[in-house]
BATOR-642788 format. One record per residue (C-alpha): residue in one letter; y, x, z. Coordinates in Angstrom, 2 decimals, always signed. Example, Ala and Ser with C-alpha at 12.3 -4.5 7.8 and 13.67 -1.06 7.14 Angstrom:
BEGIN
<senu A <-4.50 +12.30 +7.80>>
<senu S <-1.06 +13.67 +7.14>>
// end
This chain:
BEGIN
<senu X <-58.78 -22.01 +41.03>>
<senu X <-55.04 -22.36 +40.47>>
<senu X <-55.80 -23.83 +37.06>>
<senu X <-58.18 -26.42 +38.54>>
<senu X <-55.70 -27.31 +41.32>>
<senu X <-52.99 -27.82 +38.71>>
<senu X <-55.17 -30.16 +36.63>>
<senu X <-56.20 -32.11 +39.75>>
<senu X <-52.64 -32.74 +40.83>>
<senu X <-51.62 -33.63 +37.26>>
<senu X <-54.40 -36.23 +36.99>>
<senu X <-53.52 -37.71 +40.37>>
<senu X <-49.93 -38.23 +39.22>>
<senu X <-51.07 -39.92 +36.00>>
<senu X <-53.47 -42.23 +37.79>>
<senu X <-50.88 -43.08 +40.45>>
<senu X <-48.42 -44.16 +37.76>>
<senu X <-51.07 -46.33 +36.10>>
<senu X <-52.28 -47.58 +39.52>>
<senu X <-55.77 -46.16 +39.03>>
<senu X <-57.63 -45.30 +42.17>>
<senu X <-59.10 -41.80 +42.15>>
<senu X <-62.21 -42.29 +44.20>>
<senu X <-64.46 -39.49 +45.37>>
<senu X <-67.02 -40.18 +42.68>>
<senu X <-64.45 -40.11 +39.90>>
<senu X <-62.95 -36.95 +41.30>>
<senu X <-66.39 -35.30 +41.25>>
<senu X <-66.83 -36.15 +37.57>>
<senu X <-63.42 -34.75 +36.72>>
<senu X <-64.08 -31.66 +38.77>>
<senu X <-67.32 -30.92 +36.89>>
<senu X <-65.61 -31.42 +33.52>>
<senu X <-62.72 -29.11 +34.19>>
<senu X <-64.93 -26.59 +35.91>>
<senu X <-66.33 -25.67 +32.47>>
<senu X <-63.09 -26.30 +30.53>>
<senu X <-61.56 -22.83 +31.17>>
<senu X <-64.69 -21.14 +29.81>>
<senu X <-64.31 -23.16 +26.61>>
<senu X <-60.70 -22.10 +26.29>>
<senu X <-61.29 -18.40 +26.91>>
<senu X <-64.24 -18.34 +24.50>>
<senu X <-61.91 -19.10 +21.56>>
<senu X <-60.68 -15.55 +21.05>>
<senu X <-58.66 -14.92 +17.91>>
<senu X <-58.03 -12.03 +15.60>>
<senu X <-54.63 -11.63 +13.97>>
<senu X <-53.75 -9.71 +10.83>>
<senu X <-51.91 -9.48 +7.53>>
<senu X <-53.16 -9.09 +3.95>>
<senu X <-51.02 -7.14 +1.45>>
<senu X <-51.29 -5.60 -2.00>>
<senu X <-52.23 -1.92 -1.67>>
<senu X <-50.02 -0.80 -4.58>>
<senu X <-46.86 -2.86 -4.00>>
<senu X <-47.34 -3.67 -0.28>>
<senu X <-46.32 -7.25 -1.10>>
<senu X <-47.97 -10.04 +0.96>>
<senu X <-50.87 -11.87 -0.67>>
<senu X <-50.53 -15.62 -0.22>>
<senu X <-53.70 -17.70 +0.01>>
<senu X <-56.22 -14.88 +0.55>>
<senu X <-59.53 -16.16 +1.96>>
<senu X <-60.79 -14.94 +5.37>>
<senu X <-64.30 -16.03 +6.35>>
<senu X <-67.59 -15.04 +7.95>>
<senu X <-70.10 -13.90 +5.30>>
<senu X <-72.66 -16.59 +4.52>>
<senu X <-70.77 -19.39 +6.29>>
<senu X <-68.21 -22.02 +5.35>>
<senu X <-65.91 -21.18 +8.28>>
<senu X <-62.67 -19.58 +7.25>>
<senu X <-58.92 -19.67 +6.80>>
<senu X <-56.24 -18.47 +4.36>>
<senu X <-53.10 -16.37 +4.69>>
<senu X <-49.68 -17.95 +4.94>>
<senu X <-46.58 -17.32 +2.81>>
<senu X <-46.01 -13.95 +4.49>>
<senu X <-49.65 -12.88 +4.27>>
<senu X <-50.45 -13.42 +7.96>>
<senu X <-53.58 -15.10 +9.31>>
<senu X <-55.15 -16.04 +12.64>>
<senu X <-58.91 -16.47 +12.86>>
<senu X <-61.06 -17.55 +15.85>>
<senu X <-64.01 -15.31 +16.71>>
<senu X <-66.61 -15.19 +19.47>>
<senu X <-66.74 -12.62 +22.23>>
<senu X <-69.78 -10.98 +20.67>>
<senu X <-68.33 -7.89 +19.02>>
<senu X <-68.39 -6.39 +16.51>>
<senu X <-67.94 -9.16 +13.95>>
<senu X <-67.45 -8.90 +10.18>>
<senu X <-64.68 -10.66 +8.28>>
<senu X <-64.95 -11.29 +4.54>>
<senu X <-61.51 -11.06 +2.85>>
<senu X <-61.15 -11.92 -0.84>>
<senu X <-58.60 -13.01 -3.42>>
<senu X <-58.68 -13.67 -7.16>>
<senu X <-58.06 -10.46 -9.12>>
<senu X <-58.66 -8.16 -6.11>>
<senu X <-61.64 -6.29 -4.72>>
<senu X <-63.35 -8.04 -1.82>>
<senu X <-63.06 -6.25 +1.53>>
<senu X <-65.32 -6.54 +4.59>>
<senu X <-63.65 -5.62 +7.89>>
<senu X <-65.55 -4.86 +11.10>>
<senu X <-63.74 -6.18 +14.20>>
<senu X <-64.22 -4.06 +17.33>>
<senu X <-61.04 -4.88 +19.25>>
<senu X <-59.53 -8.36 +19.43>>
<senu X <-56.22 -6.99 +20.76>>
<senu X <-55.58 -5.02 +17.57>>
<senu X <-53.54 -6.59 +14.74>>
<senu X <-55.21 -5.91 +11.39>>
<senu X <-53.50 -4.71 +8.22>>
<senu X <-55.76 -5.34 +5.22>>
<senu X <-54.82 -3.76 +1.87>>
<senu X <-56.50 -5.27 -1.18>>
<senu X <-56.89 -3.29 -4.40>>
<senu X <-56.51 -4.90 -7.82>>
<senu X <-59.77 -5.39 -9.68>>
<senu X <-58.87 -5.25 -13.38>>
<senu X <-62.50 -5.36 -14.46>>
<senu X <-62.95 -8.63 -12.59>>
<senu X <-60.40 -10.33 -14.83>>
<senu X <-62.62 -9.64 -17.89>>
<senu X <-59.75 -9.54 -20.38>>
<senu X <-58.29 -12.97 -19.68>>
<senu X <-55.68 -13.95 -22.30>>
<senu X <-53.03 -16.60 -21.67>>
<senu X <-52.89 -19.09 -24.54>>
<senu X <-50.87 -22.21 -25.21>>
<senu X <-53.36 -24.56 -23.58>>
<senu X <-54.61 -22.46 -20.63>>
<senu X <-56.50 -19.19 -20.27>>
<senu X <-59.51 -17.87 -22.16>>
<senu X <-61.61 -14.74 -22.15>>
<senu X <-60.77 -12.41 -25.00>>
<senu X <-64.34 -12.53 -26.35>>
<senu X <-64.17 -16.36 -26.62>>
<senu X <-60.96 -16.49 -28.71>>
<senu X <-61.47 -17.21 -32.40>>
<senu X <-57.93 -16.29 -33.45>>
<senu X <-56.33 -12.88 -33.85>>
<senu X <-55.29 -11.19 -30.61>>
<senu X <-54.44 -7.49 -30.39>>
<senu X <-52.88 -5.57 -27.52>>
<senu X <-51.12 -2.23 -27.94>>
<senu X <-49.78 -0.10 -25.09>>
<senu X <-47.10 +2.58 -25.27>>
<senu X <-49.74 +5.32 -25.45>>
<senu X <-50.99 +3.71 -28.68>>
<senu X <-47.53 +3.48 -30.21>>
<senu X <-45.60 +6.69 -29.61>>
<senu X <-47.64 +8.78 -32.02>>
<senu X <-44.86 +9.59 -34.45>>
<senu X <-41.14 +9.28 -34.95>>
<senu X <-40.57 +5.67 -35.94>>
<senu X <-37.20 +4.17 -36.74>>
<senu X <-38.30 +0.56 -36.11>>
<senu X <-40.95 -1.52 -34.39>>
<senu X <-42.60 -2.33 -37.71>>
<senu X <-43.46 +1.30 -38.35>>
<senu X <-45.22 +1.49 -34.99>>
<senu X <-47.72 -1.09 -36.23>>
<senu X <-48.86 +0.90 -39.25>>
<senu X <-52.57 +1.63 -38.99>>
<senu X <-52.95 +0.81 -35.28>>
<senu X <-54.21 -2.78 -35.43>>
<senu X <-56.84 -4.34 -37.68>>
<senu X <-55.62 -7.15 -39.92>>
<senu X <-51.96 -6.12 -39.72>>
<senu X <-50.53 -4.95 -43.04>>
<senu X <-47.20 -3.11 -43.01>>
<senu X <-45.46 -2.34 -46.29>>
<senu X <-42.05 -0.78 -46.66>>
<senu X <-40.13 -2.56 -49.39>>
<senu X <-37.71 +0.35 -49.72>>
<senu X <-38.12 +4.08 -49.15>>
<senu X <-34.54 +4.19 -47.88>>
<senu X <-34.31 +5.06 -44.17>>
<senu X <-33.82 +1.86 -42.17>>
<senu X <-34.81 -0.29 -45.14>>
<senu X <-36.64 -3.60 -44.97>>
<senu X <-40.33 -3.70 -44.08>>
<senu X <-42.85 -6.44 -44.79>>
<senu X <-45.44 -7.31 -42.12>>
<senu X <-48.44 -9.57 -42.74>>
<senu X <-50.89 -10.61 -40.03>>
<senu X <-54.24 -11.54 -41.58>>
<senu X <-52.63 -12.28 -44.91>>
<senu X <-49.92 -14.77 -45.86>>
<senu X <-49.79 -18.46 -45.01>>
<senu X <-47.33 -19.77 -47.62>>
<senu X <-46.68 -19.33 -51.33>>
<senu X <-43.06 -20.42 -51.70>>
<senu X <-41.95 -19.70 -48.11>>
<senu X <-41.56 -16.66 -45.91>>
<senu X <-44.60 -14.98 -44.38>>
<senu X <-42.88 -12.74 -41.84>>
<senu X <-44.14 -13.09 -38.25>>
<senu X <-41.99 -14.21 -35.36>>
<senu X <-40.80 -11.44 -33.03>>
<senu X <-40.37 -12.25 -29.34>>
<senu X <-38.68 -9.57 -27.22>>
<senu X <-39.02 -10.07 -23.46>>
<senu X <-39.55 -13.79 -24.00>>
<senu X <-36.62 -14.28 -26.40>>
<senu X <-37.36 -15.01 -30.10>>
<senu X <-35.14 -13.12 -32.55>>
<senu X <-34.15 -13.78 -36.13>>
<senu X <-36.10 -11.36 -38.32>>
<senu X <-34.79 -12.56 -41.69>>
<senu X <-33.59 -9.78 -43.96>>
<senu X <-29.93 -9.40 -44.76>>
<senu X <-29.10 -11.43 -47.86>>
<senu X <-27.90 -9.65 -50.98>>
<senu X <-25.51 -11.06 -53.55>>
<senu X <-24.56 -10.32 -57.12>>
<senu X <-21.45 -8.35 -57.95>>
<senu X <-18.21 -10.11 -57.13>>
<senu X <-19.57 -12.40 -54.37>>
<senu X <-18.35 -11.51 -50.93>>
<senu X <-17.87 -7.86 -51.81>>
<senu X <-21.61 -7.13 -51.67>>
<senu X <-22.99 -4.75 -54.22>>
<senu X <-25.55 -6.03 -56.66>>
<senu X <-29.22 -5.55 -55.68>>
<senu X <-28.32 -4.48 -52.15>>
<senu X <-31.35 -3.21 -50.24>>
<senu X <-32.25 -5.55 -47.34>>
<senu X <-31.92 -3.96 -43.90>>
<senu X <-34.42 -4.21 -41.07>>
<senu X <-32.99 -6.24 -38.14>>
<senu X <-35.45 -4.62 -35.70>>
<senu X <-33.86 -1.20 -36.08>>
<senu X <-31.54 -1.98 -33.16>>
<senu X <-34.48 -1.81 -30.73>>
<senu X <-35.31 +1.63 -29.35>>
<senu X <-39.01 +2.22 -29.93>>
<senu X <-39.25 +4.43 -26.83>>
<senu X <-38.27 +1.46 -24.65>>
<senu X <-41.38 -0.51 -25.62>>
<senu X <-44.00 -0.99 -22.92>>
<senu X <-46.54 -3.01 -24.91>>
<senu X <-46.96 -5.14 -28.04>>
<senu X <-49.15 -8.24 -28.34>>
<senu X <-50.06 -9.52 -31.81>>
<senu X <-51.13 -13.18 -31.99>>
<senu X <-52.14 -15.45 -34.82>>
<senu X <-54.05 -18.57 -33.84>>
<senu X <-53.54 -22.19 -32.89>>
<senu X <-52.13 -21.30 -29.47>>
<senu X <-49.33 -19.24 -31.04>>
<senu X <-48.34 -22.26 -33.12>>
<senu X <-48.62 -24.52 -30.07>>
<senu X <-46.13 -22.37 -28.16>>
<senu X <-43.63 -21.44 -30.88>>
<senu X <-44.11 -24.26 -33.38>>
<senu X <-43.85 -23.66 -37.12>>
<senu X <-42.14 -20.32 -36.51>>
<senu X <-45.43 -18.97 -35.14>>
<senu X <-47.50 -20.06 -38.15>>
<senu X <-47.32 -16.54 -39.63>>
<senu X <-48.21 -14.94 -36.33>>
<senu X <-46.25 -13.81 -33.31>>
<senu X <-45.48 -10.25 -32.23>>
<senu X <-44.63 -10.22 -28.52>>
<senu X <-42.74 -7.11 -27.45>>
<senu X <-42.34 -6.18 -23.78>>
<senu X <-39.84 -3.49 -22.88>>
<senu X <-40.09 -1.02 -20.03>>
<senu X <-38.73 -1.90 -16.61>>
<senu X <-37.90 -0.11 -13.39>>
<senu X <-40.62 +0.58 -10.85>>
<senu X <-40.46 +0.57 -7.08>>
<senu X <-41.39 +4.22 -6.68>>
<senu X <-38.01 +5.95 -6.50>>
<senu X <-35.64 +7.19 -9.16>>
<senu X <-37.16 +8.68 -12.31>>
<senu X <-35.32 +10.49 -15.10>>
<senu X <-37.10 +11.12 -18.41>>
<senu X <-35.89 +13.03 -21.43>>
<senu X <-37.77 +13.55 -24.68>>
<senu X <-36.90 +15.18 -27.97>>
<senu X <-38.75 +14.87 -31.26>>
<senu X <-38.02 +16.55 -34.54>>
<senu X <-39.71 +16.66 -37.89>>
<senu X <-39.32 +17.12 -41.62>>
<senu X <-40.14 +14.56 -44.31>>
<senu X <-40.73 +15.48 -47.92>>
<senu X <-42.06 +13.98 -51.12>>
<senu X <-45.84 +14.18 -51.00>>
<senu X <-46.27 +14.89 -54.72>>
<senu X <-43.72 +15.29 -57.49>>
<senu X <-44.28 +14.28 -61.11>>
<senu X <-45.63 +17.19 -63.13>>
<senu X <-43.22 +17.68 -66.06>>
<senu X <-42.65 +20.41 -68.68>>
<senu X <-40.13 +23.13 -68.11>>
<senu X <-37.33 +23.59 -70.65>>
<senu X <-39.09 +26.47 -72.37>>
<senu X <-42.38 +24.54 -72.54>>
<senu X <-40.62 +21.46 -73.93>>
<senu X <-38.86 +23.42 -76.73>>
<senu X <-42.07 +25.18 -77.72>>
<senu X <-44.00 +21.90 -77.80>>
<senu X <-41.38 +20.10 -79.91>>
<senu X <-41.24 +22.96 -82.45>>
<senu X <-45.04 +23.06 -82.73>>
<senu X <-45.23 +19.29 -83.31>>
<senu X <-42.54 +19.44 -85.98>>
<senu X <-44.29 +22.28 -87.85>>
<senu X <-47.64 +20.52 -87.69>>
<senu X <-46.06 +17.45 -89.29>>
<senu X <-44.80 +19.54 -92.21>>
<senu X <-41.26 +20.04 -91.03>>
<senu X <-39.28 +22.91 -89.63>>
<senu X <-38.65 +23.94 -86.07>>
<senu X <-36.35 +21.55 -84.23>>
<senu X <-34.78 +24.19 -82.01>>
<senu X <-33.60 +27.57 -83.17>>
<senu X <-33.38 +30.74 -81.17>>
<senu X <-29.65 +30.15 -80.69>>
<senu X <-30.38 +26.70 -79.25>>
<senu X <-32.88 +28.13 -76.82>>
<senu X <-30.42 +30.76 -75.61>>
<senu X <-27.69 +28.15 -75.27>>
<senu X <-29.81 +25.65 -73.31>>
<senu X <-31.13 +28.25 -70.89>>
<senu X <-33.66 +27.39 -68.21>>
<senu X <-32.57 +23.77 -67.98>>
<senu X <-32.53 +21.55 -64.87>>
<senu X <-35.40 +20.17 -62.79>>
<senu X <-33.87 +16.87 -61.79>>
<senu X <-36.52 +16.22 -59.16>>
<senu X <-35.31 +19.26 -57.27>>
<senu X <-31.76 +17.98 -57.63>>
<senu X <-32.59 +14.49 -56.31>>
<senu X <-35.18 +15.13 -53.60>>
<senu X <-34.85 +17.22 -50.47>>
<senu X <-36.68 +18.07 -47.28>>
<senu X <-35.35 +15.39 -44.94>>
<senu X <-34.79 +16.34 -41.30>>
<senu X <-35.51 +13.76 -38.58>>
<senu X <-34.58 +14.08 -34.92>>
<senu X <-34.67 +11.74 -31.95>>
<senu X <-33.23 +12.18 -28.43>>
<senu X <-34.25 +9.79 -25.64>>
<senu X <-32.91 +9.68 -22.10>>
<senu X <-33.98 +7.03 -19.58>>
<senu X <-33.19 +6.36 -15.92>>
<senu X <-35.29 +4.00 -13.83>>
<senu X <-35.99 +3.19 -10.22>>
<senu X <-35.88 +0.49 -7.60>>
<senu X <-36.87 -0.67 -4.15>>
<senu X <-38.46 -3.73 -2.59>>
<senu X <-35.58 -6.01 -3.58>>
<senu X <-34.41 -4.84 -6.99>>
<senu X <-35.24 -2.52 -9.87>>
<senu X <-33.36 -1.07 -12.82>>
<senu X <-34.04 +0.64 -16.14>>
<senu X <-31.50 +2.00 -18.58>>
<senu X <-31.94 +4.22 -21.61>>
<senu X <-29.97 +6.07 -24.27>>
<senu X <-31.27 +6.94 -27.70>>
<senu X <-29.93 +8.92 -30.65>>
<senu X <-31.85 +8.86 -33.92>>
<senu X <-30.89 +10.74 -37.07>>
<senu X <-32.98 +10.47 -40.22>>
<senu X <-32.14 +11.94 -43.60>>
<senu X <-33.69 +10.31 -46.65>>
<senu X <-35.80 +12.31 -49.08>>
<senu X <-33.25 +11.20 -51.70>>
<senu X <-30.03 +13.05 -50.99>>
<senu X <-27.83 +9.99 -51.16>>
<senu X <-29.44 +8.10 -48.29>>
<senu X <-29.51 +8.60 -44.52>>
<senu X <-29.83 +6.57 -41.32>>
<senu X <-28.18 +6.96 -37.91>>
// end
């Protein structure tokens, strides 16, 4: 009744200012209108809530809230909050959905309760969508070469460079080491070469930054102090392989559209590990191994060589080439393969520290790699 009295007095003031006479008939009409107006107001009950990501607890902007089977709905604001009108007939069901998340249906039993809806990521729903230079496509619809490798697919052996991680793990990627020297240059071809008189090395992009993967130039003796026929080094050796989170291998029109002519031979996109918002984590790993020549050349011993040469000389009508005194003087001889090759020891130490909170994250790592070459002269640190 107080509400109706307030509206009546308010209307009288308005009509008095506009010199409109409020007769008894007009007052009756207004009274009947506002008699039902409060019921219309109180029938618009609302439910309040917030939609967040279940894993990160970050607000989801633009999530859809609606009644199932109707076109009535709303979306969440920049902080993930929403307000939705409902009738007094409880319980009601709200349909909450967002692209890339599992759809949730919430039963509302109490309008005074503020809802907290946690949506879970639905990776299967994305169906392997790949971002290309001109939009997004499903992986099955792409005609070019796209391969994705995670850290669990890479850390299968001790590798001194990123190139060695790609050996035998992706179809169409050929990795050849141009030198058996530790840390030496490596040649990578993605679905064959593209040029005859130009380079065919792919473009490497580390955390969004392209790097120069050209081998170190060698010069003849007397030019710049470089030794003749210097073995090219691998510029990717400076990247710790244990810091790699994933590797994407691309070779199609979209790679060229993004990176231009540099992506004509393919693009290898490397993403490094980053801190996570789940507290401080310290990881340490140690790997060790021994490398050796798989198979040595089968050669004659000194005694076998002398006997063979004497037998050949006698068969040809001559005399023995070596006498008994020569054999005693030469002795057992030297197996030069044993003198050149060795069992090479390889060890790797990795220490990483990562962590973060809602506002920031950090990741730092330390790596020590020592590799001895199977040839005694060479090593890599």
